[in-house]
N, CA, C and O atoms as CSV, one atom per row, in Angstrom:
chain,resi,resn,atom,element,x,y,z
A,1,MET,N,N,-16.247,-9.842,-3.927
A,1,MET,CA,C,-15.611,-8.557,-3.687
A,1,MET,C,C,-14.093,-8.751,-3.651
A,1,MET,O,O,-13.595,-9.720,-3.079
A,2,THR,N,N,-13.388,-7.844,-4.251
A,2,THR,CA,C,-11.932,-7.836,-4.172
A,2,THR,C,C,-11.508,-6.650,-3.322
A,2,THR,O,O,-12.121,-5.584,-3.387
A,3,CYS,N,N,-10.466,-6.831,-2.528
A,3,CYS,CA,C,-10.076,-5.810,-1.564
A,3,CYS,C,C,-8.583,-5.538,-1.622
A,3,CYS,O,O,-7.792,-6.369,-2.069
A,4,ALA,N,N,-8.221,-4.344,-1.154
A,4,ALA,CA,C,-6.817,-3.965,-1.001
A,4,ALA,C,C,-6.706,-3.122,0.255
A,4,ALA,O,O,-7.612,-2.356,0.581
A,5,GLU,N,N,-5.585,-3.267,0.960
A,5,GLU,CA,C,-5.348,-2.522,2.199
A,5,GLU,C,C,-4.022,-1.786,2.124
A,5,GLU,O,O,-3.060,-2.252,1.514
A,6,ARG,N,N,-3.996,-0.614,2.767
A,6,ARG,CA,C,-2.755,0.157,2.920
A,6,ARG,C,C,-2.768,0.805,4.287
A,6,ARG,O,O,-3.824,1.197,4.783
A,7,GLU,N,N,-1.604,0.920,4.897
A,7,GLU,CA,C,-1.478,1.665,6.144
A,7,GLU,C,C,-1.054,3.089,5.803
A,7,GLU,O,O,-0.025,3.310,5.165
A,8,LEU,N,N,-1.862,4.043,6.238
A,8,LEU,CA,C,-1.606,5.448,5.952
A,8,LEU,C,C,-0.945,6.112,7.159
A,8,LEU,O,O,-1.256,5.778,8.303
A,9,LEU,N,N,-0.047,7.037,6.907
A,9,LEU,CA,C,0.619,7.774,7.974
A,9,LEU,C,C,-0.196,9.027,8.287
A,9,LEU,O,O,0.264,10.153,8.097
A,10,ALA,N,N,-1.412,8.802,8.768
A,10,ALA,CA,C,-2.322,9.892,9.105
A,10,ALA,C,C,-3.337,9.374,10.119
A,10,ALA,O,O,-3.619,8.177,10.179
A,11,SER,N,N,-3.870,10.279,10.902
A,11,SER,CA,C,-4.882,9.874,11.876
A,11,SER,C,C,-6.174,9.505,11.158
A,11,SER,O,O,-6.418,9.934,10.030
A,12,ARG,N,N,-6.982,8.716,11.817
A,12,ARG,CA,C,-8.256,8.313,11.219
A,12,ARG,C,C,-9.137,9.534,10.949
A,12,ARG,O,O,-9.835,9.581,9.936
A,13,SER,N,N,-9.109,10.512,11.838
A,13,SER,CA,C,-9.931,11.715,11.628
A,13,SER,C,C,-9.455,12.511,10.412
A,13,SER,O,O,-10.279,13.068,9.686
A,14,ASP,N,N,-8.138,12.577,10.178
A,14,ASP,CA,C,-7.631,13.269,8.990
A,14,ASP,C,C,-8.024,12.539,7.708
A,14,ASP,O,O,-8.421,13.166,6.726
A,15,VAL,N,N,-7.912,11.224,7.725
A,15,VAL,CA,C,-8.288,10.438,6.539
A,15,VAL,C,C,-9.785,10.588,6.283
A,15,VAL,O,O,-10.207,10.763,5.140
A,16,TRP,N,N,-10.586,10.519,7.340
A,16,TRP,CA,C,-12.031,10.648,7.177
A,16,TRP,C,C,-12.400,12.030,6.635
A,16,TRP,O,O,-13.274,12.143,5.775
A,17,ALA,N,N,-11.747,13.074,7.127
A,17,ALA,CA,C,-12.017,14.424,6.628
A,17,ALA,C,C,-11.728,14.512,5.133
A,17,ALA,O,O,-12.453,15.182,4.397
A,18,PHE,N,N,-10.678,13.842,4.686
A,18,PHE,CA,C,-10.355,13.819,3.263
A,18,PHE,C,C,-11.426,13.079,2.473
A,18,PHE,O,O,-11.880,13.565,1.437
A,19,LEU,N,N,-11.834,11.906,2.957
A,19,LEU,CA,C,-12.852,11.112,2.259
A,19,LEU,C,C,-14.210,11.801,2.246
A,19,LEU,O,O,-14.955,11.679,1.274
A,20,ALA,N,N,-14.536,12.514,3.300
A,20,ALA,CA,C,-15.857,13.127,3.443
A,20,ALA,C,C,-16.056,14.339,2.538
A,20,ALA,O,O,-17.178,14.829,2.409
A,21,GLU,N,N,-15.007,14.822,1.922
A,21,GLU,CA,C,-15.119,15.942,0.981
A,21,GLU,C,C,-15.403,15.370,-0.405
A,21,GLU,O,O,-14.520,14.760,-1.009
A,22,PRO,N,N,-16.620,15.557,-0.921
A,22,PRO,CA,C,-16.990,14.938,-2.201
A,22,PRO,C,C,-16.044,15.243,-3.359
A,22,PRO,O,O,-15.791,14.378,-4.197
A,23,TYR,N,N,-15.520,16.468,-3.410
A,23,TYR,CA,C,-14.676,16.848,-4.538
A,23,TYR,C,C,-13.325,16.135,-4.544
A,23,TYR,O,O,-12.646,16.129,-5.571
A,24,HIS,N,N,-12.920,15.537,-3.428
A,24,HIS,CA,C,-11.670,14.777,-3.389
A,24,HIS,C,C,-11.784,13.417,-4.065
A,24,HIS,O,O,-10.763,12.798,-4.362
A,25,LEU,N,N,-12.989,12.940,-4.314
A,25,LEU,CA,C,-13.151,11.623,-4.935
A,25,LEU,C,C,-12.390,11.534,-6.261
A,25,LEU,O,O,-11.788,10.505,-6.566
A,26,ALA,N,N,-12.420,12.602,-7.035
A,26,ALA,CA,C,-11.716,12.610,-8.326
A,26,ALA,C,C,-10.201,12.529,-8.148
A,26,ALA,O,O,-9.493,12.155,-9.084
A,27,ASP,N,N,-9.696,12.870,-6.974
A,27,ASP,CA,C,-8.258,12.810,-6.722
A,27,ASP,C,C,-7.756,11.389,-6.510
A,27,ASP,O,O,-6.601,11.086,-6.812
A,28,TRP,N,N,-8.620,10.512,-5.989
A,28,TRP,CA,C,-8.123,9.180,-5.627
A,28,TRP,C,C,-8.863,8.006,-6.249
A,28,TRP,O,O,-8.326,6.898,-6.256
A,29,TRP,N,N,-10.062,8.196,-6.767
A,29,TRP,CA,C,-10.749,7.046,-7.362
A,29,TRP,C,C,-10.414,6.936,-8.841
A,29,TRP,O,O,-10.581,7.910,-9.575
A,30,PRO,N,N,-9.944,5.778,-9.301
A,30,PRO,CA,C,-9.553,5.598,-10.701
A,30,PRO,C,C,-10.714,5.849,-11.670
A,30,PRO,O,O,-11.808,5.306,-11.510
A,31,GLY,N,N,-10.449,6.670,-12.659
A,31,GLY,CA,C,-11.437,6.926,-13.708
A,31,GLY,C,C,-12.377,8.085,-13.439
A,31,GLY,O,O,-12.978,8.602,-14.381
A,32,ILE,N,N,-12.532,8.517,-12.195
A,32,ILE,CA,C,-13.412,9.650,-11.885
A,32,ILE,C,C,-12.630,10.934,-12.114
A,32,ILE,O,O,-11.555,11.123,-11.545
A,33,THR,N,N,-13.172,11.818,-12.952
A,33,THR,CA,C,-12.490,13.076,-13.253
A,33,THR,C,C,-13.230,14.296,-12.720
A,33,THR,O,O,-12.677,15.396,-12.722
A,34,GLY,N,N,-14.462,14.124,-12.265
A,34,GLY,CA,C,-15.215,15.238,-11.707
A,34,GLY,C,C,-16.403,14.755,-10.910
A,34,GLY,O,O,-16.963,13.692,-11.179
A,35,VAL,N,N,-16.789,15.565,-9.903
A,35,VAL,CA,C,-17.899,15.212,-9.019
A,35,VAL,C,C,-18.777,16.435,-8.805
A,35,VAL,O,O,-18.285,17.541,-8.581
A,36,HIS,N,N,-20.080,16.217,-8.879
A,36,HIS,CA,C,-21.044,17.265,-8.544
A,36,HIS,C,C,-22.028,16.664,-7.532
A,36,HIS,O,O,-22.999,16.014,-7.918
A,37,PRO,N,N,-21.769,16.887,-6.215
A,37,PRO,CA,C,-22.643,16.285,-5.195
A,37,PRO,C,C,-24.005,16.977,-5.153
A,37,PRO,O,O,-24.125,18.149,-5.507
A,38,ASP,N,N,-25.017,16.250,-4.721
A,38,ASP,CA,C,-26.325,16.875,-4.533
A,38,ASP,C,C,-26.332,17.632,-3.208
A,38,ASP,O,O,-25.317,17.675,-2.513
A,39,ARG,N,N,-27.460,18.222,-2.858
A,39,ARG,CA,C,-27.530,19.077,-1.663
A,39,ARG,C,C,-27.333,18.308,-0.360
A,39,ARG,O,O,-27.037,18.914,0.670
A,40,ARG,N,N,-27.492,16.992,-0.388
A,40,ARG,CA,C,-27.279,16.192,0.820
A,40,ARG,C,C,-25.802,15.995,1.120
A,40,ARG,O,O,-25.440,15.676,2.252
A,41,GLY,N,N,-24.952,16.179,0.134
A,41,GLY,CA,C,-23.512,16.050,0.342
A,41,GLY,C,C,-23.106,14.628,0.646
A,41,GLY,O,O,-23.461,13.699,-0.078
A,42,PHE,N,N,-22.361,14.464,1.720
A,42,PHE,CA,C,-21.797,13.179,2.107
A,42,PHE,C,C,-22.720,12.523,3.129
A,42,PHE,O,O,-22.469,12.573,4.333
A,43,ALA,N,N,-23.790,11.909,2.632
A,43,ALA,CA,C,-24.799,11.318,3.515
A,43,ALA,C,C,-25.486,10.157,2.805
A,43,ALA,O,O,-25.569,10.137,1.577
A,44,PRO,N,N,-25.978,9.191,3.579
A,44,PRO,CA,C,-26.704,8.078,2.957
A,44,PRO,C,C,-27.875,8.596,2.114
A,44,PRO,O,O,-28.600,9.503,2.524
A,45,GLY,N,N,-28.040,8.009,0.943
A,45,GLY,CA,C,-29.114,8.411,0.051
A,45,GLY,C,C,-28.738,9.523,-0.913
A,45,GLY,O,O,-29.496,9.817,-1.837
A,46,ALA,N,N,-27.585,10.145,-0.717
A,46,ALA,CA,C,-27.157,11.217,-1.626
A,46,ALA,C,C,-26.859,10.631,-3.003
A,46,ALA,O,O,-26.460,9.475,-3.140
A,47,ARG,N,N,-27.063,11.463,-4.006
A,47,ARG,CA,C,-26.807,11.074,-5.394
A,47,ARG,C,C,-25.876,12.112,-5.998
A,47,ARG,O,O,-26.221,13.289,-6.104
A,48,TRP,N,N,-24.704,11.663,-6.388
A,48,TRP,CA,C,-23.724,12.568,-6.977
A,48,TRP,C,C,-23.604,12.295,-8.466
A,48,TRP,O,O,-23.573,11.143,-8.897
A,49,GLN,N,N,-23.539,13.357,-9.240
A,49,GLN,CA,C,-23.207,13.230,-10.655
A,49,GLN,C,C,-21.692,13.144,-10.740
A,49,GLN,O,O,-20.990,13.985,-10.178
A,50,VAL,N,N,-21.187,12.148,-11.430
A,50,VAL,CA,C,-19.745,12.018,-11.601
A,50,VAL,C,C,-19.415,11.929,-13.083
A,50,VAL,O,O,-20.185,11.392,-13.880
A,51,ARG,N,N,-18.275,12.458,-13.425
A,51,ARG,CA,C,-17.766,12.332,-14.787
A,51,ARG,C,C,-16.670,11.289,-14.736
A,51,ARG,O,O,-15.733,11.386,-13.944
A,52,ALA,N,N,-16.803,10.293,-15.590
A,52,ALA,CA,C,-15.838,9.199,-15.620
A,52,ALA,C,C,-15.156,9.163,-16.974
A,52,ALA,O,O,-15.773,9.405,-18.012
A,53,SER,N,N,-13.889,8.859,-16.939
A,53,SER,CA,C,-13.107,8.725,-18.158
A,53,SER,C,C,-12.871,7.244,-18.401
A,53,SER,O,O,-12.447,6.521,-17.500
A,54,THR,N,N,-13.141,6.799,-19.607
A,54,THR,CA,C,-12.902,5.404,-19.964
A,54,THR,C,C,-11.976,5.344,-21.177
A,54,THR,O,O,-11.901,6.284,-21.968
A,55,SER,N,N,-11.294,4.249,-21.299
A,55,SER,CA,C,-10.384,4.072,-22.412
A,55,SER,C,C,-10.713,2.750,-23.100
A,55,SER,O,O,-10.929,1.728,-22.448
A,56,ASN,N,N,-10.746,2.792,-24.416
A,56,ASN,CA,C,-11.075,1.616,-25.209
A,56,ASN,C,C,-10.123,1.571,-26.398
A,56,ASN,O,O,-9.824,2.602,-26.999
A,57,LEU,N,N,-9.665,0.412,-26.724
A,57,LEU,CA,C,-8.727,0.239,-27.820
A,57,LEU,C,C,-9.298,0.744,-29.149
A,57,LEU,O,O,-8.561,1.287,-29.972
A,58,PHE,N,N,-10.599,0.569,-29.360
A,58,PHE,CA,C,-11.202,0.906,-30.645
A,58,PHE,C,C,-11.651,2.356,-30.754
A,58,PHE,O,O,-11.534,2.954,-31.823
A,59,VAL,N,N,-12.164,2.935,-29.667
A,59,VAL,CA,C,-12.690,4.309,-29.743
A,59,VAL,C,C,-11.838,5.322,-28.999
A,59,VAL,O,O,-12.120,6.519,-29.053
A,60,GLY,N,N,-10.799,4.868,-28.303
A,60,GLY,CA,C,-9.916,5.786,-27.588
A,60,GLY,C,C,-10.491,6.202,-26.242
A,60,GLY,O,O,-11.302,5.490,-25.650
A,61,ARG,N,N,-10.060,7.358,-25.773
A,61,ARG,CA,C,-10.467,7.869,-24.459
A,61,ARG,C,C,-11.773,8.650,-24.598
A,61,ARG,O,O,-11.921,9.490,-25.486
A,62,ARG,N,N,-12.717,8.355,-23.702
A,62,ARG,CA,C,-14.022,9.031,-23.728
A,62,ARG,C,C,-14.428,9.392,-22.313
A,62,ARG,O,O,-14.032,8.734,-21.351
A,63,SER,N,N,-15.219,10.440,-22.196
A,63,SER,CA,C,-15.796,10.832,-20.911
A,63,SER,C,C,-17.291,10.591,-20.960
A,63,SER,O,O,-17.938,10.773,-21.992
A,64,ARG,N,N,-17.822,10.180,-19.825
A,64,ARG,CA,C,-19.269,10.008,-19.746
A,64,ARG,C,C,-19.722,10.309,-18.326
A,64,ARG,O,O,-18.959,10.193,-17.367
A,65,ASP,N,N,-20.974,10.697,-18.223
A,65,ASP,CA,C,-21.545,11.005,-16.917
A,65,ASP,C,C,-22.182,9.758,-16.324
A,65,ASP,O,O,-22.684,8.892,-17.042
A,66,SER,N,N,-22.150,9.688,-15.006
A,66,SER,CA,C,-22.748,8.575,-14.290
A,66,SER,C,C,-23.328,9.104,-12.991
A,66,SER,O,O,-23.170,10.277,-12.652
A,67,LEU,N,N,-23.988,8.233,-12.285
A,67,LEU,CA,C,-24.569,8.586,-10.998
A,67,LEU,C,C,-23.944,7.711,-9.927
A,67,LEU,O,O,-23.833,6.495,-10.088
A,68,LEU,N,N,-23.538,8.335,-8.837
A,68,LEU,CA,C,-22.999,7.624,-7.692
A,68,LEU,C,C,-24.031,7.715,-6.578
A,68,LEU,O,O,-24.434,8.813,-6.193
A,69,LEU,N,N,-24.457,6.582,-6.062
A,69,LEU,CA,C,-25.438,6.538,-4.978
A,69,LEU,C,C,-24.724,6.159,-3.689
A,69,LEU,O,O,-24.125,5.087,-3.598
A,70,ILE,N,N,-24.788,7.036,-2.695
A,70,ILE,CA,C,-24.173,6.728,-1.408
A,70,ILE,C,C,-25.137,5.833,-0.638
A,70,ILE,O,O,-26.286,6.198,-0.391
A,71,ARG,N,N,-24.652,4.669,-0.269
A,71,ARG,CA,C,-25.492,3.708,0.451
A,71,ARG,C,C,-25.406,3.894,1.951
A,71,ARG,O,O,-26.422,4.102,2.614
A,72,ASP,N,N,-24.199,3.822,2.491
A,72,ASP,CA,C,-24.018,3.906,3.940
A,72,ASP,C,C,-22.837,4.795,4.287
A,72,ASP,O,O,-21.840,4.849,3.566
A,73,VAL,N,N,-22.975,5.493,5.412
A,73,VAL,CA,C,-21.877,6.268,5.969
A,73,VAL,C,C,-21.875,6.027,7.471
A,73,VAL,O,O,-22.809,6.421,8.169
A,74,ASP,N,N,-20.835,5.383,7.963
A,74,ASP,CA,C,-20.609,5.222,9.399
A,74,ASP,C,C,-19.398,6.080,9.713
A,74,ASP,O,O,-18.268,5.666,9.453
A,75,PRO,N,N,-19.611,7.286,10.277
A,75,PRO,CA,C,-18.512,8.242,10.453
A,75,PRO,C,C,-17.261,7.618,11.079
A,75,PRO,O,O,-17.321,6.902,12.079
A,76,PHE,N,N,-16.134,7.923,10.447
A,76,PHE,CA,C,-14.804,7.490,10.862
A,76,PHE,C,C,-14.577,5.984,10.736
A,76,PHE,O,O,-13.516,5.492,11.120
A,77,GLU,N,N,-15.558,5.241,10.204
A,77,GLU,CA,C,-15.457,3.788,10.106
A,77,GLU,C,C,-15.593,3.262,8.675
A,77,GLU,O,O,-14.730,2.530,8.191
A,78,ARG,N,N,-16.700,3.648,7.997
A,78,ARG,CA,C,-17.053,2.985,6.738
A,78,ARG,C,C,-17.880,3.901,5.851
A,78,ARG,O,O,-18.670,4.718,6.325
A,79,TRP,N,N,-17.670,3.738,4.534
A,79,TRP,CA,C,-18.435,4.464,3.527
A,79,TRP,C,C,-18.640,3.509,2.365
A,79,TRP,O,O,-17.682,2.908,1.877
A,80,SER,N,N,-19.885,3.363,1.918
A,80,SER,CA,C,-20.135,2.493,0.765
A,80,SER,C,C,-20.992,3.231,-0.255
A,80,SER,O,O,-21.833,4.059,0.092
A,81,TRP,N,N,-20.753,2.905,-1.525
A,81,TRP,CA,C,-21.521,3.529,-2.595
A,81,TRP,C,C,-21.624,2.596,-3.789
A,81,TRP,O,O,-20.979,1.550,-3.854
A,82,HIS,N,N,-22.471,3.018,-4.745
A,82,HIS,CA,C,-22.691,2.254,-5.971
A,82,HIS,C,C,-22.581,3.206,-7.152
A,82,HIS,O,O,-23.215,4.261,-7.164
A,83,LEU,N,N,-21.778,2.837,-8.146
A,83,LEU,CA,C,-21.694,3.590,-9.398
A,83,LEU,C,C,-22.614,2.922,-10.407
A,83,LEU,O,O,-22.405,1.767,-10.777
A,84,LEU,N,N,-23.632,3.652,-10.852
A,84,LEU,CA,C,-24.642,3.060,-11.720
A,84,LEU,C,C,-24.109,2.596,-13.070
A,84,LEU,O,O,-24.277,1.429,-13.423
A,85,ALA,N,N,-23.473,3.475,-13.828
A,85,ALA,CA,C,-23.049,3.128,-15.193
A,85,ALA,C,C,-22.074,1.953,-15.201
A,85,ALA,O,O,-22.127,1.107,-16.094
A,86,GLN,N,N,-21.194,1.902,-14.218
A,86,GLN,CA,C,-20.211,0.829,-14.169
A,86,GLN,C,C,-20.721,-0.404,-13.425
A,86,GLN,O,O,-20.054,-1.438,-13.397
A,87,LYS,N,N,-21.901,-0.292,-12.827
A,87,LYS,CA,C,-22.471,-1.391,-12.024
A,87,LYS,C,C,-21.441,-1.884,-11.006
A,87,LYS,O,O,-21.134,-3.073,-10.923
A,88,LEU,N,N,-20.924,-0.933,-10.240
A,88,LEU,CA,C,-19.816,-1.198,-9.332
A,88,LEU,C,C,-20.196,-0.828,-7.899
A,88,LEU,O,O,-20.650,0.285,-7.635
A,89,ASP,N,N,-20.008,-1.765,-6.990
A,89,ASP,CA,C,-20.194,-1.509,-5.559
A,89,ASP,C,C,-18.826,-1.291,-4.942
A,89,ASP,O,O,-17.864,-1.989,-5.262
A,90,VAL,N,N,-18.752,-0.296,-4.038
A,90,VAL,CA,C,-17.484,0.053,-3.400
A,90,VAL,C,C,-17.714,0.239,-1.907
A,90,VAL,O,O,-18.732,0.788,-1.484
A,91,GLU,N,N,-16.756,-0.226,-1.119
A,91,GLU,CA,C,-16.790,0.011,0.319
A,91,GLU,C,C,-15.388,0.405,0.766
A,91,GLU,O,O,-14.401,-0.230,0.396
A,92,VAL,N,N,-15.319,1.466,1.570
A,92,VAL,CA,C,-14.057,1.926,2.145
A,92,VAL,C,C,-14.190,1.833,3.654
A,92,VAL,O,O,-15.125,2.385,4.234
A,93,ARG,N,N,-13.254,1.134,4.293
A,93,ARG,CA,C,-13.239,0.997,5.755
A,93,ARG,C,C,-11.945,1.579,6.306
A,93,ARG,O,O,-10.881,1.454,5.700
A,94,LEU,N,N,-12.057,2.216,7.467
A,94,LEU,CA,C,-10.895,2.765,8.161
A,94,LEU,C,C,-10.754,2.098,9.517
A,94,LEU,O,O,-11.741,1.804,10.192
A,95,ARG,N,N,-9.501,1.864,9.904
A,95,ARG,CA,C,-9.212,1.290,11.218
A,95,ARG,C,C,-7.953,1.946,11.751
A,95,ARG,O,O,-6.898,1.887,11.119
A,96,ALA,N,N,-8.065,2.572,12.918
A,96,ALA,CA,C,-6.892,3.192,13.533
A,96,ALA,C,C,-6.010,2.110,14.125
A,96,ALA,O,O,-6.490,1.233,14.843
A,97,VAL,N,N,-4.717,2.170,13.824
A,97,VAL,CA,C,-3.772,1.212,14.398
A,97,VAL,C,C,-2.810,1.900,15.359
A,97,VAL,O,O,-2.109,1.233,16.121
A,98,ALA,N,N,-2.773,3.212,15.329
A,98,ALA,CA,C,-1.994,4.043,16.247
A,98,ALA,C,C,-2.566,5.453,16.132
A,98,ALA,O,O,-3.456,5.709,15.321
A,99,GLU,N,N,-2.051,6.355,16.944
A,99,GLU,CA,C,-2.595,7.725,16.938
A,99,GLU,C,C,-2.497,8.387,15.565
A,99,GLU,O,O,-3.420,9.079,15.137
A,100,GLU,N,N,-1.392,8.175,14.887
A,100,GLU,CA,C,-1.181,8.797,13.572
A,100,GLU,C,C,-1.053,7.775,12.447
A,100,GLU,O,O,-0.376,8.024,11.449
A,101,ARG,N,N,-1.697,6.638,12.609
A,101,ARG,CA,C,-1.664,5.593,11.574
A,101,ARG,C,C,-3.051,4.982,11.421
A,101,ARG,O,O,-3.725,4.655,12.398
A,102,THR,N,N,-3.448,4.842,10.178
A,102,THR,CA,C,-4.772,4.317,9.852
A,102,THR,C,C,-4.648,3.306,8.723
A,102,THR,O,O,-3.947,3.546,7.740
A,103,VAL,N,N,-5.321,2.190,8.865
A,103,VAL,CA,C,-5.385,1.216,7.779
A,103,VAL,C,C,-6.660,1.490,6.997
A,103,VAL,O,O,-7.752,1.551,7.562
A,104,VAL,N,N,-6.505,1.655,5.690
A,104,VAL,CA,C,-7.657,1.818,4.802
A,104,VAL,C,C,-7.822,0.516,4.038
A,104,VAL,O,O,-6.855,-0.050,3.530
A,105,ARG,N,N,-9.056,0.052,3.965
A,105,ARG,CA,C,-9.393,-1.160,3.212
A,105,ARG,C,C,-10.432,-0.765,2.176
A,105,ARG,O,O,-11.517,-0.294,2.520
A,106,VAL,N,N,-10.097,-0.956,0.916
A,106,VAL,CA,C,-10.985,-0.620,-0.194
A,106,VAL,C,C,-11.426,-1.930,-0.840
A,106,VAL,O,O,-10.591,-2.731,-1.259
A,107,CYS,N,N,-12.736,-2.146,-0.921
A,107,CYS,CA,C,-13.293,-3.345,-1.552
A,107,CYS,C,C,-14.210,-2.931,-2.696
A,107,CYS,O,O,-14.966,-1.967,-2.579
A,108,THR,N,N,-14.139,-3.663,-3.799
A,108,THR,CA,C,-14.995,-3.376,-4.948
A,108,THR,C,C,-15.576,-4.673,-5.497
A,108,THR,O,O,-15.038,-5.759,-5.282
A,109,SER,N,N,-16.675,-4.531,-6.200
A,109,SER,CA,C,-17.255,-5.685,-6.889
A,109,SER,C,C,-16.621,-5.872,-8.254
A,109,SER,O,O,-16.956,-6.809,-8.979
A,110,GLY,N,N,-15.697,-4.971,-8.607
A,110,GLY,CA,C,-15.028,-5.030,-9.907
A,110,GLY,C,C,-13.658,-5.654,-9.819
A,110,GLY,O,O,-13.387,-6.472,-8.939
A,111,ARG,N,N,-12.804,-5.265,-10.728
A,111,ARG,CA,C,-11.448,-5.804,-10.797
A,111,ARG,C,C,-10.619,-5.414,-9.573
A,111,ARG,O,O,-10.796,-4.331,-9.015
A,112,ARG,N,N,-9.729,-6.290,-9.168
A,112,ARG,CA,C,-8.866,-6.034,-8.012
A,112,ARG,C,C,-8.011,-4.791,-8.217
A,112,ARG,O,O,-7.717,-4.073,-7.261
A,113,ARG,N,N,-7.623,-4.542,-9.425
A,113,ARG,CA,C,-6.761,-3.393,-9.712
A,113,ARG,C,C,-7.400,-2.077,-9.277
A,113,ARG,O,O,-6.690,-1.161,-8.861
A,114,LEU,N,N,-8.718,-1.964,-9.362
A,114,LEU,CA,C,-9.401,-0.741,-8.908
A,114,LEU,C,C,-9.146,-0.495,-7.427
A,114,LEU,O,O,-8.784,0.613,-7.029
A,115,ALA,N,N,-9.335,-1.525,-6.617
A,115,ALA,CA,C,-9.133,-1.389,-5.175
A,115,ALA,C,C,-7.678,-1.074,-4.859
A,115,ALA,O,O,-7.399,-0.229,-4.009
A,116,GLU,N,N,-6.759,-1.735,-5.526
A,116,GLU,CA,C,-5.336,-1.495,-5.288
A,116,GLU,C,C,-4.928,-0.082,-5.673
A,116,GLU,O,O,-4.187,0.575,-4.941
A,117,THR,N,N,-5.406,0.388,-6.817
A,117,THR,CA,C,-5.076,1.735,-7.271
A,117,THR,C,C,-5.656,2.782,-6.330
A,117,THR,O,O,-4.973,3.745,-5.981
A,118,ALA,N,N,-6.913,2.605,-5.913
A,118,ALA,CA,C,-7.538,3.564,-4.994
A,118,ALA,C,C,-6.797,3.613,-3.662
A,118,ALA,O,O,-6.545,4.699,-3.139
A,119,ALA,N,N,-6.445,2.457,-3.108
A,119,ALA,CA,C,-5.722,2.423,-1.833
A,119,ALA,C,C,-4.349,3.079,-1.967
A,119,ALA,O,O,-3.911,3.785,-1.058
A,120,SER,N,N,-3.678,2.856,-3.072
A,120,SER,CA,C,-2.367,3.472,-3.296
A,120,SER,C,C,-2.478,4.987,-3.437
A,120,SER,O,O,-1.635,5.721,-2.922
A,121,ARG,N,N,-3.501,5.453,-4.123
A,121,ARG,CA,C,-3.692,6.903,-4.264
A,121,ARG,C,C,-4.022,7.539,-2.919
A,121,ARG,O,O,-3.547,8.635,-2.620
A,122,LEU,N,N,-4.826,6.867,-2.110
A,122,LEU,CA,C,-5.100,7.385,-0.765
A,122,LEU,C,C,-3.811,7.447,0.046
A,122,LEU,O,O,-3.591,8.401,0.792
A,123,TYR,N,N,-2.970,6.448,-0.093
A,123,TYR,CA,C,-1.682,6.440,0.594
A,123,TYR,C,C,-0.864,7.674,0.184
A,123,TYR,O,O,-0.292,8.354,1.037
A,124,ASP,N,N,-0.814,7.952,-1.092
A,124,ASP,CA,C,-0.035,9.094,-1.592
A,124,ASP,C,C,-0.600,10.433,-1.111
A,124,ASP,O,O,0.156,11.379,-0.893
A,125,LEU,N,N,-1.906,10.518,-0.946
A,125,LEU,CA,C,-2.550,11.788,-0.597
A,125,LEU,C,C,-2.715,12.046,0.891
A,125,LEU,O,O,-2.918,13.192,1.293
A,126,CYS,N,N,-2.636,11.023,1.711
A,126,CYS,CA,C,-2.955,11.158,3.146
A,126,CYS,C,C,-1.767,10.882,4.053
A,126,CYS,O,O,-1.900,10.139,5.026
A,127,GLN,N,N,-0.643,11.446,3.766
A,127,GLN,CA,C,0.540,11.200,4.583
A,127,GLN,C,C,0.824,12.369,5.515
A,127,GLN,O,O,1.939,12.890,5.525
A,128,THR,N,N,-0.170,12.791,6.301
A,128,THR,CA,C,-0.015,13.965,7.159
A,128,THR,C,C,0.958,13.747,8.297
A,128,THR,O,O,1.527,14.722,8.787
A,129,ALA,N,N,1.180,12.532,8.743
A,129,ALA,CA,C,2.075,12.284,9.865
A,129,ALA,C,C,3.506,11.980,9.425
A,129,ALA,O,O,4.401,11.832,10.258
A,130,ALA,N,N,3.709,11.890,8.144
A,130,ALA,CA,C,5.048,11.551,7.658
A,130,ALA,C,C,6.003,12.717,7.906
A,130,ALA,O,O,5.671,13.872,7.639
A,131,SER,N,N,7.174,12.404,8.412
A,131,SER,CA,C,8.176,13.457,8.635
A,131,SER,C,C,8.986,13.635,7.367
A,131,SER,O,O,9.259,12.674,6.648
A,132,LEU,N,N,9.364,14.862,7.103
A,132,LEU,CA,C,10.128,15.155,5.886
A,132,LEU,C,C,11.601,14.993,6.112
A,132,LEU,O,O,12.393,15.200,5.192
């Protein structure tokens, strides 16, 4: 597993609320462009249809559908899932370091760049405590 960590300027509950909304996955996970959650929503055993965009030197940019299986959800602590088409395992962990600061740790069974990109996108999207 390869991992990346970022400290977010947001409370753990705010970050968790963002992660727990299935439609936000396309905002921060690299390559995911759309999500259609099943009736279970954000729960262990749920199966979400996701649209993924891939790029290849020979065929260019393509979209394809895949299935995301939610394995575990420990509220405010951890979320893990598996993307079938990409054969990718993912785990996201949250740890509060202060009232308005949370460390997010993203681990994947794939390339390190995936974890780094996802953590950076979460950083960009979850800055609720940042002063302007």
